[in-house]
C-alpha positions as CSV (number, residue, x, y, z in Angstrom):
1,X,11.4,3.1,-2.6
2,X,9.8,4.5,-5.8
3,X,6.1,4.3,-6.1
4,X,5.3,1.2,-7.7
5,X,2.7,2.5,-9.8
6,X,5.1,5.1,-11.2
7,X,7.9,2.7,-12.1
8,X,5.8,0.5,-13.6
9,X,3.5,2.6,-15.7
10,X,5.1,3.1,-19.0
11,X,3.4,6.5,-19.4
12,X,4.7,7.8,-16.1
13,X,7.5,10.4,-15.5
14,X,9.4,7.9,-13.2
15,X,9.3,5.3,-16.7
16,X,10.4,8.2,-19.1
17,X,13.4,9.5,-16.9
18,X,14.8,5.7,-16.9
19,X,14.6,5.4,-20.3
20,X,15.9,9.0,-21.2
21,X,19.1,8.7,-18.9
22,X,20.1,5.0,-19.6
23,X,23.8,6.5,-19.5
24,X,23.2,7.2,-15.8
25,X,21.2,4.1,-14.8
26,X,23.9,3.0,-12.0
27,X,23.8,6.8,-10.5
28,X,20.0,6.9,-10.6
29,X,19.9,3.2,-8.7
30,X,22.4,4.5,-6.0
31,X,20.7,7.9,-5.5
32,X,17.2,6.4,-5.2
33,X,18.3,3.7,-2.7
34,X,21.2,5.8,-1.0
35,X,18.9,8.9,-0.1
36,X,15.8,6.7,1.5
37,X,18.3,4.9,3.6
38,X,19.9,8.2,4.9
39,X,16.6,9.7,5.6
40,X,15.3,6.9,7.6
41,X,18.7,6.6,9.5
42,X,19.6,3.0,8.2
43,X,22.8,3.6,5.8
44,X,24.9,1.2,8.0
45,X,22.1,-1.8,7.7
46,X,21.3,-1.5,4.2
47,X,22.6,-0.9,0.7
48,X,24.6,-4.0,-0.2
49,X,24.1,-7.4,-0.2
50,X,26.2,-8.6,2.8
51,X,26.2,-10.6,6.1
52,X,24.0,-9.0,8.8
53,X,22.5,-6.5,6.8
54,X,18.8,-6.6,5.8
55,X,18.0,-7.1,1.9
56,X,14.9,-7.5,0.1
57,X,15.5,-8.7,-3.4
58,X,13.5,-9.0,-6.8
59,X,14.5,-10.3,-9.9
60,X,12.8,-10.0,-13.5
61,X,13.4,-12.0,-16.4
62,X,15.4,-9.2,-18.6
63,X,17.0,-5.6,-17.8
64,X,14.6,-3.2,-16.4
65,X,16.8,-0.5,-17.5
66,X,16.1,-1.5,-21.0
67,X,12.3,-2.1,-20.7
68,X,10.8,-1.0,-17.3
69,X,7.4,-2.6,-18.0
70,X,9.3,-6.1,-16.7
71,X,8.9,-4.5,-13.6
72,X,5.5,-5.6,-13.6
73,X,6.0,-9.2,-13.9
74,X,8.3,-10.0,-10.9
75,X,9.4,-13.3,-11.1
76,X,11.5,-13.7,-7.8
77,X,11.3,-12.3,-4.3
78,X,13.2,-12.7,-1.5
79,X,12.2,-11.1,2.0
80,X,13.9,-11.3,4.9
81,X,16.2,-14.1,3.8
82,X,13.1,-16.2,2.7
83,X,12.4,-16.9,-1.0
84,X,8.3,-15.9,-1.1
85,X,8.5,-16.5,-5.0
86,X,10.4,-18.1,-7.4
87,X,8.9,-18.6,-10.9
88,X,12.2,-19.3,-12.4
89,X,12.5,-22.6,-10.5
90,X,9.2,-23.9,-12.3
91,X,11.0,-23.4,-15.7
């Protein structure tokens, strides 16, 4: 995964790359995720939401590709099939 400070710091290079490459948003997501899974030998166990695969999920209120700072305010977290944070349910 991308270092969380770099990804959420609006002045970081990663933030600039995300903002400048909006047209490549899907390619960036796949490249960042896929290359990490291949490096650790898990490409057959992760990379999609499917039965029998590992998946940790986060959600924010908006599009983080348009506004990367939203990643500083994660409202939903699921880790190991267990919801550990759900601020959407509070509203």
